C-alpha positions in Angstrom: 79.2 116.8 135.6 76.6 114.0 135.2 78.6 112.5 132.3 81.7 112.0 134.5 80.5 109.4 136.9 83.4 107.4 138.5 83.4 103.8 137.2 82.7 101.1 139.9 84.2 97.6 139.7 83.8 94.5 141.9 85.4 91.1 142.1 82.5 88.9 143.0 84.0 86.2 140.7 87.2 86.1 142.6 89.5 86.4 139.6 93.2 87.2 139.9 93.2 90.2 137.6 90.6 92.6 136.3 91.4 94.6 133.3 89.7 98.0 133.2 89.5 101.1 130.9 89.9 103.6 133.7 92.8 104.8 135.8 90.6 106.4 138.4 87.7 104.2 139.7 86.0 102.7 142.8 86.5 99.2 144.0 83.6 97.8 146.0 85.0 94.3 146.6 82.0 92.1 145.8 78.5 92.9 144.8 76.3 94.1 147.7 75.5 93.0 150.3 79.0 91.4 150.4 80.9 94.6 149.4 83.7 96.2 151.3 84.0 100.0 151.9 83.9 101.6 148.5 87.4 102.9 148.0 88.6 105.4 145.3 91.7 104.2 143.5 93.9 106.3 141.3 96.6 104.6 139.2 98.3 107.8 138.2 100.8 107.0 135.5 101.0 103.3 136.5 99.2 100.5 134.7 98.3 98.4 137.7 97.0 98.9 141.2 96.0 96.6 144.1 92.9 97.3 146.2 94.0 97.6 149.8 90.8 96.0 151.0 90.3 92.9 148.8 93.7 92.6 147.2 92.3 92.6 143.7 94.8 93.5 141.0 93.4 96.0 138.5 95.3 96.4 135.2 94.6 99.4 132.9 93.8 98.6 129.2 93.4 101.8 127.1 91.5 99.8 124.5 88.6 99.5 126.9 85.9 102.1 127.6 86.2 103.7 131.1 83.2 101.7 132.5 84.2 98.4 130.9 86.0 95.5 132.6 87.4 92.2 131.5 85.8 90.0 132.6 82.7 92.1 131.8 80.8 90.8 134.9 83.2 92.8 137.1 81.8 96.1 136.0 79.1 97.4 138.4 76.1 98.5 136.4 75.0 101.9 137.6 71.2 102.5 137.8 70.0 105.0 135.3 69.3 108.4 136.8 
């Protein structure tokens, strides 16, 4: 189970769209301490979803790794366990 961590993304940059390689992920808004409640989002079969807290539009791109975002700064780097 340790290999299946849920990707976390943020929009500290304030971009209109973040392309990601995951359909299930957490949006945290901005980087702490300016984050919003961490919300789990599931696109299902769709290719886009809007965060209900920060209104960031996330767009799925199957060419990206699950933990990768475009722009890359929007991927929250997880501390090594």
